[in-house]
Each structure stands twice: as structure tokens, then as C-alpha cells.
SEMARVO-213689 format. One record per residue: residue in one letter; x, y, z of N, C-alpha, C, O, CB in turn. Coordinates in pm, whole numbers, plus 50000, padded with zeros to 5 digits. Each point is the difference from the previous one (the first is absolute). Glycine has a CB too. Example, Ala and Ser with C-alpha at 12.3 -4.5 7.8 and 13.67 -1.06 7.14 Angstrom:
BEGIN
A513194943150780499115011950000500905012050000501044999850066497074988550059S501545022249803500825011950006499235010950073500515011150017500674982649768
END
This chain:
BEGIN
M195149529644132498794999749903499975015749970500135009150082498344968650021P501295023349740500415013449965498335004950027498904994650017503605002749779D498055015450196498845008450014498855002349900500314999649881501325009450240D497264993049907498674992949930499475009649969498774999549995500774982050109F501175031949860499475015050008500845010049930501214999150019497864995750197T500525014349711501205007049978499355013850057498805001650022502484984349755L499925025550246499735013350040500575010049934501235000049987498494991850198S499415019449756500385006849888499905015650073498995003150062500094977749724D501995027850200499545013650037498845006049868499944996149884502755008350264A496755002849900498905005649912500025015750032498965004950044499474972149959G502575030149980500355012850050500884999750112500644990550047497345017149876T501965004350111500855002750126499114997850152500565000250110500905019049724G497664979550155498904999250124499084985049984498964998450065500735032049937A500804959949911498904988549967500594988649958501005001049929497425013950004F501094972550103500374986549983499274991749951499134995450073501915007950069L499034992949750499254987649957500104986550066501164997450032499065013849775F499084981250216500234987450067499214990449908498775000549998501545009050252D500324982649680499914988649906499464989750053500465001750113501245004649784V497444980650115500234990350035499564989549893499834988050022500165022250202A499844997049641499094992549894501374989149958499924987749999497955035549887A503344984950083501224992049882499624990149935500264988250021501395015550100G497585002149778499324999149881499134987249994499654994549896502195018949999R497884983150221498694989849999498635003450010499605011650004501824976650089A497935002649909498735005750001499045002250100499954990950082500485001449750F498715018050188499855007350117499544991350095499164991749968500485028249925D500884980950243499714990750086499335001950115500595007150081500994986349831E497215001850127499175007550123500384998350116499675009250075498654989449824A502424990950160500755002550122501135009250012500585002350106498734977549921R500985025249859501395005449980499575014150000500815008650034500484972449828Q497245022950095499265011349993499805001550177500385010550052498334985949663G500734993350368499664998950122500935005950142499755005950105499134974849750R502435013350069500735001850076500455016250004500375005250105500074969149869L499475033549889500305011249961498945010550041500275012149999501034976349828L497625007350204499195008650087500355001650135500015011150054498414983249814A501954992550201500355001350123501415010050039500165006650103498574969449898L502215022949883501205010050044499185012949951500085006650103502484978049861A496655023849941499745007149976499465007650104500235012050015499924977949801D498925000950280499375002850126500865003950115499725009050079498684976149844S502865006150084501155002450067500535017450009500195006350104500334966649811L499615031549967500575010149955498775011549967500375011449970501764972349944T496925014450089499485010549983499535011550130499084996350073500444987649724G500965026650223499895007850097501375003750083500055007950095497614982549897L503605001149941501095004050100500695014149978500005004949887500434970350131H500095030550076500565008249975501175002649883501034993349989498015005350225G500575012649703500845001549861499314993249908500125006449896502044994850195V497174989249890499164993949910498735008449926498854998750041501934981850108D499465026149766498635006849956499024993849922498865004650005502355012650001D499124969949899499044993449950500514984649954501084997649946497865026449991V500024966050098500144986050008499134994549890498785001350011501714998750237V500044993649642498855002149886499964985749901500385000749883500105028950109P499054958250062500084986449971499724997249840499015005049945500254990350308G501594997249682499594997249832499504982550003499474992950086502785027449781M498134977950019499634985049992501654994849999500895000849914496374999549927N502714995250263501384992250099501025007249977501044994549962498484982150024N500415038850034500745009650042499505008550088498844999450041502064998049783L500035011950213499665010750111500785015849985501225001650004498484975350162M499585030749823500655013550018499975010150108499045006650037500644989649766V501835003850254500195006350119500755013450015501205002350013498634975550044V498685033449933500885013849982500235005050136499154998650088499855008649684F502545000950255500185002950115500595013549989499945005249889500194971550188D500405029350014500275013250018501454998250051500194996750117497335012949928P503604992849859501304998250004500865011850104501205000150028498354988549715L499435020350297500565010050099499474994350139500245005350108499755016749721V499424969150157499234994750118500634989950095500415000650116497765003449739V501744985050040500524986350016501064993049906499725000549880498124998650211E503074995949937500854993349942499674990049880499264990550021501605014150192A499584997149686499734991049881500474984150031499494990049950500895032149884G500454978250236500654986350076498554994050106499584988550010503615023450008D496504995650021499284994950111498584993849951499404990350047501845027650107I498384991649728499024996549931500194986349920499084991750004500475032749997E501514973349934500434988849976500204986150050499744989449944500725027249988R500174986250214500294993050107498364996550030499904987749992502685024550096R496254993449939498955000050039499074986449896499354990050031501175039650068L499804975449799499384990849884500524988149962499234991649956500225026549965V501834979250088500124988849986500154991250151500084987849980500825020649774D499154994950371499684993150118498394996749989499414989750033502625022850109G497454999549801498494995750046499454989549877499104991650009500295034550128W501184976249784499514989849901500504987450042499314991449946500635024049868R500974979250260500784987550029498874992450085499794987950003502905022450000R496495001950080499234996050106498974997149971499434990750057501475019250059A498504997349783498515003149957499074987949983500334993249903500595026349976T498394977450164498754992249999498605006249951499605011050038501624978550144P498135002649733498455006549970499335000850090499544989750051500245003549774A500025016550214499095006350111498234996349963499494999449888502615023450147E497314975350082498324998649960499785015249975500665008750058498364969050109R500035024749745500065014449954498244999250007499384990449955503335014249862D496555009450258498885002949963499365006649867499325010349993501114988350222G499984992549681499715004749866498535000950034499524992850088502424996349744R497305019950098498714999249959499834995849883500785000149905498805014350222P498764979849883500004991149861498835006849886498874999650048501784975550108H499395028349769499315007049884499614991749892500704992649932500525025950119D497244984349941499364994249907500065009549895499605011550020499094974850123I501825009649733499435015149895499414993449875500444990249941501655029050118A496854987949914499324996449882500405001849852500395011049961498184993050199V501354985349755500605001449866499225000649882499134991350004502474998350093V498375016749808499114994349882501134997749914500695009549962496925003150055Y502664974149947500834997949872499605002949880498835000949961501904984650143G500295016149833499875004649869500915010749933501095001350055496794992450008G501905014149829501525007349975500784994349902500064988249968500095017350253P500605006349722500974996849882500524988249958500044995049888500445022650166D500014977550079501094988250012499324985150013500564990149954501085027550172L497274981949932499174987250054500324991949939500664990250034497665016950029A501014997149777500104986449961501224995249889499874989449939497535012350116D503135002149936501385000049932500964993850105500754990849968498815031149883F500394984950323500704994450058499614986750023500944992149992499705027450072A498074974549967499594987450004500754991349892500794991050030497005017750063A501914994849779500174992249877501504998450005500394990749929497535018149927G503094998150211501414998049991500594993250118501174998150031498895021349831L498874977650194500344989950138499474986349961500434990450064499255028650133G499594979249724499144990749939498824997350105499784988850048502225000649806L497245022650177499004996350080499055006549936500215007649905500854988550298S497415000149867499115009849988499875008950063500604999450107498674989249829V499895024850036499815010750066499454996750146500515004350103499185007349671D499374981550222499514994550124501134992250092500095003050120497614995149749E502944994550089500934992450072501065011450027500534997050107498974978149785V500935034150069500805014250044499435004250117500634998850105499855009549674V498534996050217499025005150085499904992850108500345005350106498585002949731E500504975750162500114996450156501384996750029500044998250122497664992549895R503245007949941501234998650060500515014450051500675000650103499794978449746H499185033950068500455009150045499105006950166500495008350077500464992849627A497864993150308499275004050082500244989750139499845002850119498565008449675A502044976150147500044986850150501435005550083500194997750119498744974049727A501895034950081501374997350063499645014750141499175009049985502924979449722D498765009950409500225001850107501285011249977501144995349995497724980250101Y500975038849891500915010949983500685003950147499314999950102499185008749684N502724994350217500255004850095500815016449948500485001749888499484970650244V500035036649958500705014149941501414998249999500495003050109497815012649983A502554980449820501264999150057500565014850029500745002450094499634974749782A499155033350026500625013750014499185007849934499064994949939503144999250078I497995018749983499575011949974500485009949917500115010050071499314984350100G500915008049721500925004949970499685007749811498905002849950502524977450273A499925021249717499665005849850498955013149991500335009549929499994964849991M498655025850139499295013149976499254996750150500104990150073499565015249611P499565007050329499495003150134498584990850010498935002549944502225024250065G499194961350085498974991950061500404987149894499374989650018498475030750083F502844979849827499884986849904500654987250054501204997650008498875017749794P498874976950236500374985450046500724990049933499504996149894498765007550194Y502884991049950500604988149922499084988950089499815000750121503075008549800L496664981449993499314988450090500664984249908499994993749895497155024350191S503384982750054500574983349993498634989450014498975001250067503635005750075G497894981749761498414989550051499614993549864499384989649977499305028350225L501824990549721499564995749877500054984849967500894992250034499795030049906D498094974849979499914986649966501285000249903500145007649904497074987550125P503574996650007501514994549876499574999649831500675002849900500364976650309R497575015849804499854998749838499445011849970499454999949890500214976250078L500285033750091499865015249916501155009649973500005010649937497914989050165A503244992849976501055010549999500675000549835500574991049937499995004250355T499175016849673500505006749829500795011150027499895008950086497954986449774P503255001950021501215011750000498515011349958498914998049946504374988449939R497525026750179499245014349954499685001049868500144989849932501005021850224R498434999249787500155002249857501115004949974500625008750060497384994049909A502374988849894500935008249911500205017349998501125005150007498204973949861V499305029750120500085012149993498745003150088498814997349981502535004849790P499195003450316498915006450106498745008449982500255006849900501664992850195R497085003049942499165006849970500365016050109500485000750113497774973749794Q501295035850005500145013350053499215004950078500215010450064500644992849781G497984989150161498755006150124499284986650057498805000349971500435024849887V501054965650200499334990750072499255007050095500585007150081501014976349883P497155015550037499345004650063499864997750168500394989950059498905010249706K500065012050300499714998550150499284990250002499054999449922501045021250150G500254965350051498784992650051500384985049869499464988949991498245038250117A503024977149839500304986349900500864989250108500875002450083499465013349646V499014971550230500734984650056500904999149923499695000349881498614986250192I503105012249963500864993549885501144987850109500144996850118499835031449666V500634968550071500774985050013501435007249942500035005649890497754971150049G503265022450142501555000649978500804992550019500555003050107499185011549922G500854973849912500944990450019499264986450097499084992449970503005029150007G498484979350105499064993650111499435007250140499944994450109501404986849799Q498235032850065499355007550091498555004949933499775000349879502655006750230A496924995749967498205004149990500745017350072500965003150070496594965450013G501325038849847500175017250094498445004649915499264993249929504345017150096I496335001850012498775009949981500555014849984500675005450089497724979150064M501315021149740500505015149981499205006850077498774999650002501984999849778P500065008150294499335013250100499935011649919499355008850056501674984350166I499555011049634499835007549943500175001049872501094994949976499085009650197T499404998949740500244995849851501645004849945500425011549999496634992249954A503464988050017501675003049982500394988749859499214992149947501505013650376P500054995549658501174986549924500014992350049500365001350117501035006249817S498244979350021500354986550010500174988749897499354998149897499725009450278G502104984449885499864988349859499484987850075500324989349948501915017949882W496944992050295499444993850068498874996049901499725008449915501195001850303H498284975949783498484994949944499005004850083500075000450123500704978749790I498175025050008498805004750061498844987449980499534995249897501185032450049L499054969450186498654990050005498825002950057499084992150020502314993649987G498655027050023498525002350060500305014950057500935007649975498204964850103R499575029250025500545014750051498895001650108498884995049986502265017649776T499254995150351499584999450098499355020150027500035008949916501884962950150D497745028650042499295011250069500824999550114499925009650077497654989649837F503124992450111500565004350177500945012949983500545002349892499694970050215S499975036750014500805009049987501484994750058500114992550097497795024649911L503174987849918500974995050082501125008850057501064996550052498364985049824F499995033350097500895010150041499235011650004499535004849896502414985050016D497855016850228499685016650027500805003250049500414993350095497765009149928P502625011949932500885006950063499395005350138500755002150095500325002949677H497464997250240499265007950087499884991550124499565005750101499205007149716R501634972050192499774995750124500914999550081500965002649926497664988149996A501905007550203500804998050073500864985749985501134998450046497385018150076A500814974649812501014990549945499104999849841498874995549979502224987250285P499925024149636499684998349874499744992149908499175001149910501545009850148A500374976749978499794984049913499114993950100500015000650123502474994149749S496584997750024499144994650045500224984550039499124992650044499775025649836L502554977950094500464986749979501325002550076500495011350007498284980949755R501794997350293501245002150060500854986549997499474989449965499465029550184P502164981849881500824987649999499044985350079499195003950084503335015449934G497514969249965499734992250111498315000149971499404990350045502925016550139D497095000849764498324998449984499674988849908500754996049911498835029150115R499304970449999499604986449902498745003849887499025006150042501574975750184V499495014549639499325004649903499164988949930500524991549927501205026350060R496654982950047499424990849890499455005949883499035006750034500484979450134F500695014449706499215003849896498444994349988500034987949976502305014349922I496385002850112498784995949993499455003649863499885011649960499944990150287V499754983949662499655006149859498725006350029499074994750060502084988049783A498895025850124498485010249969499445001549844499065006149949501865010250254G500004976149753499104999249836501154997049885501025006850004496945014350059V501874968749832500885002849913499835006949856499184993249938501464989650196E499765026949797499765001749908500864998249853501205002049983497575008450197R500264985349724500984990049909499785008149824500594995249903498854975550284
END
């Protein structure tokens, strides 16, 4: 059976372990990746383990541990990994739906605004990964009917708290920054505070539900 992953150098002290292989995001594979990440976290010579969307970055000190040892641990660990029961915390996040994209987003899908809001808020989301910017959650579980390619021209300043959709994923902006994702609403939920012991409010494995706090038209 051919390997169902690719392993790439990411500099002299890092590997990118990718199990997507051009496929759509797979929740079961993500569960296995998170289990693999847990098994590598804290190992001697491993500086950081960062889950992505069906991929995993492992940063290590090549003066402390050999790259070949990390490679073997990744390959063997993936073959043994099974999704573990995680103590993911539930989060209910209030959203006021509206903003510059909601009406056009709905029309482009042949849905009403109310249908988009209902489908978006009805989904059960998992925090698959944190990345791109401090505290930004990549949320799996978006209703497939709402999956939409990102904007052809990204906005230069999508505001902090924007509730957004890009491709088959949902997210929330932790800061004001450029993004090509579609804005469906806004929330006051704080995603990142550098002064906290755990700066990111969400972590991989957590569960998110969006609560409709209003719809602006």
C-alpha cells in the first residue's frame, strides 16, 4: 500500500507532514494528526508541534536530535495513530449576522439571507487548527451548501471579530488584517490576549456553536 502522506523539509530543523494529498479536508485524518501531535509534543529536541488542516509542522533542534529520528517518529506514529477522545471545550459564540458580503454571498448560492444564517448557525464546528494569525481558528463542520471560493480580490482590512467563510471552512478574525474570506457577521468573542497564560481562547479539538444574536439587513 503506498504511503498516504508526504513528508517535506521545511528548513534545517522542521518537517511538514501532509496527509491531505489533494483531497478535501477529512475529519478522521485530522483526529489522527492531533493524536500524532500529542505523541510528539514535549519530546527531547522537539521545539514545537503545530497542527494545520490535514497537515502537521514539527520544529526540532538538529543539534539535539537527528532529523532521521524525527522522520521515523512521524512515519511510525502516523501508521499507529488513531483519533483519541479529546477533552475539547464547548464554546457558544454570539454573532450579529450582516456586513458587506452577506446579501451577495446568499444570492450567489441561490439562498436567502435567512437560509444562510440558519445553515451557518446550525452547524457543529470543530477547531481543526489555530494559525495564519494569533488565535485564528480554522473551523471544520461548515454546511457544504455554504462552501464558497474565497474572494478574487482580498480585502486589506477585515475587522477584528468578523465571522467569515472561505472555501469549506469557517473562521473568526482575531485582529484586523487582510483576508479573502467572506464576511457573514461579527462577534465580540475575544480570540487572543497575549497577557493570558494561554493567549489563544480556542485550541484544536474544541467545539464551537454560533448563536444568532441578530441579523442586520
